Every structure is written in C-alpha cells, then in structure tokens.
N, C-alpha and C positions, 0 to 999 in steps of 0.2 A: 815468690818462692821458685824452684827448680825440680824439677826429677831426670833421676838418670836414664843413661838408656843400655841394655843389655847388649852386646853385641850378638848376634845369632850363629850358633857354633854347631856346622853339620859336620856329619860323618860321625859323632863318638857314641851314638849308639849301639848296640850290639847289630841291628839290624841296617843301620846308613853305614857304618863303617867297618862290613864287610859286603864280599863280594859273593856271588854266586855262580857256579858253573853251570851252562844251558846247554843242552842237549842240541845240536844245529845240524838236525837230519834235511836234504832238502826233497822234500813230499817229490816223487815223481823225477828222481833223477835218473834212474835205471829200469830197460825194460825188464830183464831178468837176468840170474846172477851179475859179475861186474860189467855184461856189454852196455854202452851210453847209447842212447836212444839215437842220437846223431853223429856224424862223422864233421868234423869242423876244421879247418883249415883258417890260420893263423894270417890274419889278414896285414897288408899292408898298407899301414897310418904313419901321415905324416905330420909330425908335433913339432913345432919349432920354439919353443916356449922359452924366452930368456928371464932367468930368474936369479942366478950367482951375481951378487954382489949390489943387488936392486935394494935402494933405499927402501926402509919403513916406512909408512903413510901416516902410523900411529905414534913410533918415538922418533920420528926425525932425524936430528942430527945422533941423536943415542945411539942411534943400530948402525954400524958403520960398512951393511952392505947383507944382504939375504945370503944366507950359509944355511945350505940344507943341516939338519938333523938326522942323525944315522938312521933311525925308522919314523922319528914323529913327522908330523908338516906341520913344523915350525922352523923359525930361525936360528940357529946354535947361539947368537949373540944375544937377541934382543928377546928370543923367547917368544914372540910373537909369530901367528897364524902365518903361513905361506901366502894366503890370499892376502893379506895386510900390505904385503908389500908391492911394490910398483912394476908388477911383472906383465910380459907383454907377448905378442907375437910375433916373432923376430920379420916375418915373411908374410907375403899375399896370402890368405888362407880359403881356400877352397872347402867349404865343408863335406864334400864328399871323399876329401885325400884325409881329409883329419878322421872321418868315420871308415877307413878306409876301406869304404864301397866305391865299385868301380864307376867309373864318369857315363853317363846316358850317352848312349849314340842319338837320340832325339834329341836335335838341335834344341827342340822348343823348350825341353826340361833343362838345359843349362845357358852359364852367360858365361863369355871369357872374360879375363882378365882386361886385355883392354877395353870391351866395351863398358864393365865395373869403371875402371877411372877414367872413364870418357865422360861417362854421365854425373861423375865427379862424388860418388860412393864408395864403399871398400865392400856394400854386399848389397842386389839390386836382387829381385823376385825375376825370375826365369818369363820369358816367354808374354812380356809387355813391353808396348813402344815407350817411346821416353814419356810421350804427354801419360800414359799408366803409369810411369814409374813414379810422377811427381804427384799424381793422384793418392799412389799408393803411401807416399812418405807422407806427405800432407796431412794423412788421418794419425801417423805418430807423435806422441808427447815429442817435444820439440830437442830434447837432451839426450834422446833415444834414435835418432834418426842419423843413422853409420854414413855419415858425411865428410869427406875426408877434409879434414881439421877442425871438426868442430866437435862437442863433447862427447857427441854421440858415435864417434869413431872410438876412441876410449870405453865406452859403452857394452859396443858390441865386444870388442877384444876381450874384458872382463868376462861377459856371458859367455863366450868361450869357453874361455879355460873355466869357468864356472860351471855350467849346466852340460859341458861335455868331458868329463876327468879324463885327463890319457890314462890314468890306471883303470879306470871303466873299460876304455876302449882293445886294449893290449894288454898279453902278460911280460912283455916287455919293462913297461911300466910298474909293473907288482913287486913289489918286495916281500911281499907275506905270503907270496904262492910259492910251497918248495915243494910238496909231494904229488905223485902223480894223481891220485886220487882228487885233491882240491885243484889242479889242474883242469880234468876232466868236467869236474864242476864250476870250474870258468866256463870253458869253451860251451855246455850245453846252455850257460845262464845267457851267454854272449846270440849265442846262434838262435834260441829262443827269442831273445829281446830283439832280433836284428830281423825275423822273419814274422814275427808274430807283432810286435807294439813298435817295432821306430818305424819312423817314415819319416817324407819330406811333404811339407803341407804343400799345394797348391793353390796363386792366386789367380782370378778369372774372374768376366763379368760373372753378375747372378742371372741367370736365365727368367726369372721370377721373382717377387717377391716373397724375400724368406725374412726366418728370424732369426737371429743374430744368438747362440747356444748360451753365451755367457751374460750377455746385457740385458738379451729378451729384446733388445730394441727391431726396429725392423730394416733390412737392409732390401732396398729397392732392386727392383728391376734393372740390367746392364751399369749397376753398382759392383764396384769392387769388394771380393769378398774372400777369405781365405779357408779353403778347404782342405780337410785331412779323411784321405781315401781310405785309410785302416777304419777310419769311424762311419763309413757310409755317405753316399752321394747325398744325403738329405740334411745334415749339420753343417752348418758352416758360422763363420766369425767376422767381424769388423774387425779389421788389420791390426788395430789397438788393441783388440779382446782375445788376439791369440796367443793366452800367456799360459803357463803353467799352472794349476789348480793349487799347489802348495806354495810354492815361492811367489806365485805372481807376477813374474817376470816374462817379459817378451820372449817367446820361445826363439832363440836367436835364430838366424838363415831359417826358419819356418819348420825347424829339427822336432821332433815331438814322438813320446810315447803315448800308448793308451793304454791304461788300466780300468776295469772297473765302469768303463765307457765316460772317461776323464781324460784330460790331456797334462802331462807333465812333461818335464822335461827329463833329461837321460837318470840326470842323478837323483831327482826325487823318486821316478821310474824306481831304479835300479832299489832305492832304499826301501820300495811297496815288496820287495821280491826277496831280497837280503839283510841283514844290519851292515851298517857301516859304523868301523872302530870309528870314532871320533880323535884318537890320536893320532892314528899314522893317516885317515882319512880314506882306507880302502874298504872295499867288501868284504864280510868273512865269509871263507868259506872252509872253516876246517869245521873238525866235526864238534868243537865244544868251544865257546865262548866265555868270556866272562861280565856278569850284568851288575850293573853297580851306576849312583845317582840319574838311574831312568835312561841310561846309556848303555848300549853294547858293547865291550873291548874285546880285542883276540887279548888271549890267557895272558902275554907276557905285557900287554899293552896298558893294565891299571895298574900304574909307577906314577912316582910322584913327580909334578910338574918342575920340579927343579933338581933335583941330583939323581932322578930316573930309576929309584930304590922302589921296588916289587910291592903294593899295596895288598896283594891278595891275600882275604883271609886277616890283613893287618888294620891298625886301626890307624885315621887319616882325618883331613879337615881339610873342607873346600873353601878357596878362596878365589875369588873371579871367574868360579865355574872350573876350575881347575883343582885335581886333590893335591896337596900336600903332607909328605911324612909330620909325624909330632917335631923331631928337632929341625926339620927346615921349615915348618912355620913358626917355630918358635923364634928362629933366627932371623926368619926376615919380615915377621908379622906379628909378633906379640909386643903388647906394649907391657912399660915398666910402671909399679903403682907409684902412683904422689907418695902413698903414706909408707911402705916398707919399700920403695925401691926397685922390689925385687920383678924379674917376667911374672906378667900374668899368663899361665900356662894353662893348655887345652883341659885341663879339670878344673877351672874355677872359671865360675862367671865374671866377667870383664864389663863394669860398670863405668860411663863415660857422662862427660859433661864439658863442650866445649874445649876437647883434643887433649882432656885431662883422664887419666884412664885408674882405676882403683881395686884389687882385688873386693870381691861381697864382702869378707870378712875385716875389711881396711876401710871401708867405706863410712865413716863415723863421726860426729860433731866432734871438731877438735878440741873443745872445752870439755863437757861431760861426757865424751866416749861414747854417747848414743848413737844405735846403729842407726842410720840414714835410708837403711834398703827400703823401697816404697814408703818413706816418710817426706814430705816439706823440708825442706834446706836451703839455705841463702850461702852465698860467696861474699869471702870479705876479707880483702887483703891475702889472697893466696890463701886463703884459710876456709875450710867450709864447714859452718852452724847448721845445730838443728834451728828449729823458729824459737825456739824458746831464749834458748842463749842467742842469737842472734838479735833478737829486742830488748833482750836484757842487758848488751851491750850496745847495739847500735841503731834502734828503733830512734823515732821523732817522738817526743812525750809530751802529754795534753796539759795543757797549762793551767789547766783547771783539778785534776787529781792527780796528776804529777807519773802516772801509768802510760806503758808506750801504746802505741800504736800497733796490731798486730793486726797479720798480713791473713788473709785466706787461704783457702783450700780446695779448687777448681775440684780435684777428684773426688773428694770426702763431700763436696755441696758446702763446704764453710765458705761464708763469705768474708772479707775483709772490714774491720772496720775503717766506716765515713770518719775522714777529717773537717772539720771547719777551721776556717781559718779569717781572723781580721786583725787589721793592723798589727802587722807580724805577730799577732798568737794564734796558737791551734789549738782546739778542743776535742775530746769526744763527742758524738752527737749528744749523749746523755749528758755531758758537761758543760754546754753551749746552754748555758741558761740564763734569763732575765733576772736581774738585779734584783727588782722587788720581790717578786712572787716565785723566783728559784723553778719554774716548768720550763725545761727543755725548748726552748725556741723552731729548732731544727728546721724545716725548708718555709717556716713563717716568716711573715714583715717585723723588722725592729727597727728602731730606733736608737742611734748611739749617745749614749750621755755619760760624760766624765769618764771616758774611755771604756766602758761597758756598756752594754746592752740592755735596751727596755724592750718587751715584747709591746705592742701597740694596745691593748686595753688597759695596762699598768701605763702606760706612757698618759694616754689621754686620765685617767683616773687622778694620776700624780701630780703631773708636771705641763701636761698642755694649757693652755692659755683657752678662757673660756667666753660665750662674747656676753656685754655688761645687760645684752635685750632679755636672748634668751637662753641661755646660761649653756648652750651647746657648743661643745668643741670646734676650735678655729682650725681646720687643718691646713686654711691655705685661704690666700687671698682678706686676710684681717683689715680691719680698719680703726686706727687708734685716737681717740679723743679725750683731752683730759685724763691722757694717761690711764682711760679705759680703753680696753680692746672689745671690738663689733664684728660681725661679721658682713659684709658689705651688704648684702640684702636686707641686714636687720638694721643699718644705720640712716635711717629715715627721716624725712619731717615730723613734727609732733603733729602736724595739724592733718597735711595730704597724704601721711606717707612716701612721696616721692623719697626715691633712692638719694642720699646726699654725696656718696664718692663722686669725687672729681666737679662736683658744683659747691658755687657759692651759697653758703647759710650762715646762719649768726644764732645764738643761744640768746634763751629767756628763760631765765631759776633754773638753769641748769639742762633745757630743754631745748636739741636743734631744731632750728626749722629753716626753711627752704627761704631763699629772699622773697618770694612773691608773700606767702604767709605772712612773715615777717613786717614786712611792711603795712598787708592787711589788717594785721592783729595789734600791732605797738608801735607803729612809726608815725611821727606827726604828719601834717597834712597840709603842702602849700596850700594857703593863700589866696594865689591865684589861680591853679590847674585843679587843685583836689587832689593832687596824687600823693602818694606817701614818700615823705623824705627819708630814703634807709640812709645813705652816705655810702652806698655799695659803689664801687669805681671811684671812690675819691669826687663826691659829689659837695659840692659847698652848699650850705645853705644860710640864709638871712635872718634873723628873730629882732621883733621888737615889739613890746607891750604883750606878750606872750601869743605873741602871729609870726607866724612861720611862711618863710618862702624858699621855694628852690634858687640859687642866685642867677639863673636863665629867666626864671620867672617876676626878680626883682626888679618892674622897670617899670615908667611911668604909665599910664593908664591911657594916657590921651595920646601923644607922641612915641609911645614903646621905647624912648631911649634908658637906657640903663641906668641904675641909681645907686649900683654898686661903687661904694665909697664916695658917694655923693650926697652933698644935703637932696632933703627932700620935704615934701609938706604931704600932710593927710587930708583927705577931704572924705568926710563920712566911709571912714575906713579903707580908701582908695589911696594910692601912692600918687602925688602929681611932682614934677621936677618945679624948680622954681619959675619956671618962665610960663608954664604952662598954669601954674597955679596963680599966678597975676593976672592971669587972662580970667 
C-alpha cells in the first residue's frame, strides 16, 4: 500500500501571505538636524563586467543570453539570477581600482600588472618574492589558485563580482536610490565602511610562533601568514583560512571588512549594517521597506516572480523560493486533478502519488468511493482502490479458505498476512495445516504426502516405517530383510550382535546370523580340518556315509592327491587313493 504526499503550500495564511512595512531608520546617521556627519566624495571606480548576452549556466541553451530585467537582478529571458550567467571582468582587475581607492605610493603595497602576469597569475600578494608567491599559492585549494588558464582564474573573477558588488561601491550602479536623503545615507554608509571596516590584508612572514584565528592551528616563525591591520597586529591567519565568516569563501585579493571582531567579505559585511533587497540585490536606504519570507524588500519589489505584480497586502504562493501571485501560480505550476480534471488551486490541498495529483476531496476509492486521505490504498490499472476493494478484486487468495491475503499498514502498526507456498499453492499461516491433526504447521518441519503436508509427529505415528526389532521410527539408513524394515544398528547377528549391514550373513529359523556364528552353531564340520562347511563364497563340499569334507580337504591321506571325481578307498575312516590303498 502507498500513501499520498501533500504539497507544501506557503504564503497562504494571513501572516505568511502578507508583508509588513518596517521603519528603517539608520541610527547615528546624523550629528544634529539634517547635517551629515561626514562629507564624502563619489570615488572613481573601474568596473568592466560583461553580462549582456552571456549564457545561463543553469538553463543552458534554453536561455538566449542574459538580458537585464528593468529592476530585478535577474534575466528577462530565463528569470535566473544574474550571477548564474557566465559573467566575467573584461580587463585585468586591480582591486584598488574597483574599490575606487587611490593606488598606494608604497611599492611594497602594490604589484604591477606586468609582474603579476609574468608570475603566471591574475593576482599576487604584494611585497613577496617569486619563491614566497609560490609558497603562498601552494597553501590555497587547487581550484582557487588564481593561475592564468586554470579554474582558479574563473573563481577569482566570480568572487570579485560576488564579494564586491558594484552597487555597493558606487551610486552610479544603484537604480533604487533616488532621493537626496537616501544618497546621503548611502554616502555615510560607504565612508564609514571604507574608513572603519574595510581594508586589504597583508601577507608577510610571521615574526614568531602564532595561532591562526580561524583554525586555531600553529603558524611557525618565518611561515607566511595573512594579517588584517584593522583587527590588530596580534591576529593572523593561514592563507587558506583568510575567509569570510559567513560565506566561508576566500576573501578575494585579501579585501576584508571587520565587524564584531570577525572577517566578512564586503557583501556580507554590508548586510550586517543594512538590509539587502533579494529582488534587486541592492542595499535598502529608504525609510520604509517590506519584510516577507524572512527577507527584506524595497516596498515595490515584493512582486510576483513571473508578472511583477506587487504583492504587498496580497496573497501569494512561494515556489522555488520566489513569490508568485495566485493566477501565475495556477498557470505555471498548478496540477490538474486526476479525478475531476480541474486545476488544483491554492485553496485546496494537493495530494500526489507518482506524478499524479488529486484534490483532497477527489482522492477516493474508484469502486466504493471511500475517502483515501490518510488511508492505505493501492493503484491498479490506472485506478486507485482502498485496501478492502483492492484485496477483494485483485489480491491473491488462500487455497485453503479462499480468502484474500491482506496487506499491512506500517503507519498503524498493522502487519501484513504471511503467505505459505508449496507446489504452486498458497495458504494463510493458519490455513497451512497437517492433513492428519489439522494443526497449523507454520515454520515447523513437515513431510509431503499425496500433495498434502503432514507434520513430523503425525507422519511418524501414521505413516513412517518402524524397526522390526525396536519398533522405533526409521528416519534414514534403514535395512530391509524378508520384507521387514530394520534400523541399521538393530539388524545384528542373533548370537554375537554384530551389525550385519554390508556383511555376509544367513538365517536359521528366521533369525539372522553372521557367517562365523552360523558356521559355529549349525554348519557341517569337515572330517579333515574340522572347520565348518558354510557354503559362503561358493565353497563345495563332499559327503559320504554321513561324513563331510571341503572339496579342498577331500584328498588321499598319504599322497595328498585330490580324490574329487575319482575312485577312492576307505581305511578306518581315512581316504586313500587306489594306489596307496594297494600298498
């Protein structure tokens, strides 16, 4: 029997199906009045990301190429997120240029493009010799080493775009910031981030034995370690341990943000300070925003993933982690009921079994119309039956009582019926009985008789052969003598009790004797050797006037010539040949 699965419907309750508007005041954004704490100048950042027309890594050929949605961070063609497309940075990326930071005049804190490419990488830590660069790279996972033409080159490209989103770095790439207040809030956030939290790590030899802040392992003296100046000079990390504490990815080009004494990439640091809208992937700087599905949205961005209809204060259904209005959900995802052929809307429970779906009230036995919700059922010929109807129509039947074999129900703790099979027939456990005593045999041994079964005690009592000597049942290895059965161990010589199986024996007055005992007790004796003449082995003997000889013993007593078939003389009981007799 099988059970139907009920699809998880989300967003249908009053709580889950509506959104709430949250006041988003940034504490500490002003000193007094409307004057911001800081005066901040828009930096010049260099971003050369290529996304238009790039193939979707999830959809493949089904997507003709990335086309930016007017406000979502998704593709208009396939509706997949931008990051799932084959996006890349067109030119060599100097991380300071992407951040809009001025290049440091200190040569030890920067590396030229020519030096980087000459070493065979798309990025190298500044201030290291070629040998130290190789030592640093060897400590990174193979697929994350930014070596030209290897998987690590692509990994770095993706992490630059992911960890340092361009909309977090410059207003130029923000579509949702319009008012002057929001722009001021953005500038304050960025200035505080750049001055207090964000920096670039430094790779150098550890001056003494230290402990990695991530894995707590030792960093030996003179071993390369990464330092984060904004977290103090005492904290350091193995190169492979310098990761974001949230996404656990290597901090790209050692760019980090510190918050609550932890390392973050810029993306996840920003989300500690400001909510990020999952629809447009921008930080929210407006005074109000919408909270739904454990996420924070710009007020107009809680919308149907398919038609962009606004869903604030509306019912919606979550599918693949995206909200859908009711009409779009029914058009795209609702299943047709197998019984009534109508769509199963969000107001009804969808019961499914092997890609087939039913309304809850349509999921019933095709014969007796009994509801099968939370009940055992069985499919047959594209129909579904309750257990009783299925058993009545299709279940195998007992050759003893004619009733069907019924299945069990694991959820209710009901075990199915046991089936016993023998010679093409089948029985219930209680119907498979001994033909004599009529008691169930179950798992005990039995003996077949006339296409029926007999339990061992009944067989031994009624049908088994019994030994002619001890009257015990002969189970195996019996001996037959004069149509009488014997145990092997019971068929013995009447005199010496020697077992006679596979031995020469004869009988006297219907009693068996071994050859030795028979000869001793009953056989004629040879007049020459005095031994018994038994006849075993085809032995011939000679008789004359109640006297008897073995044929080999019937010889002249003087010359030892055989007298078998010859004339002979008797001299006081001895046999003589004619020649010896004349002499």
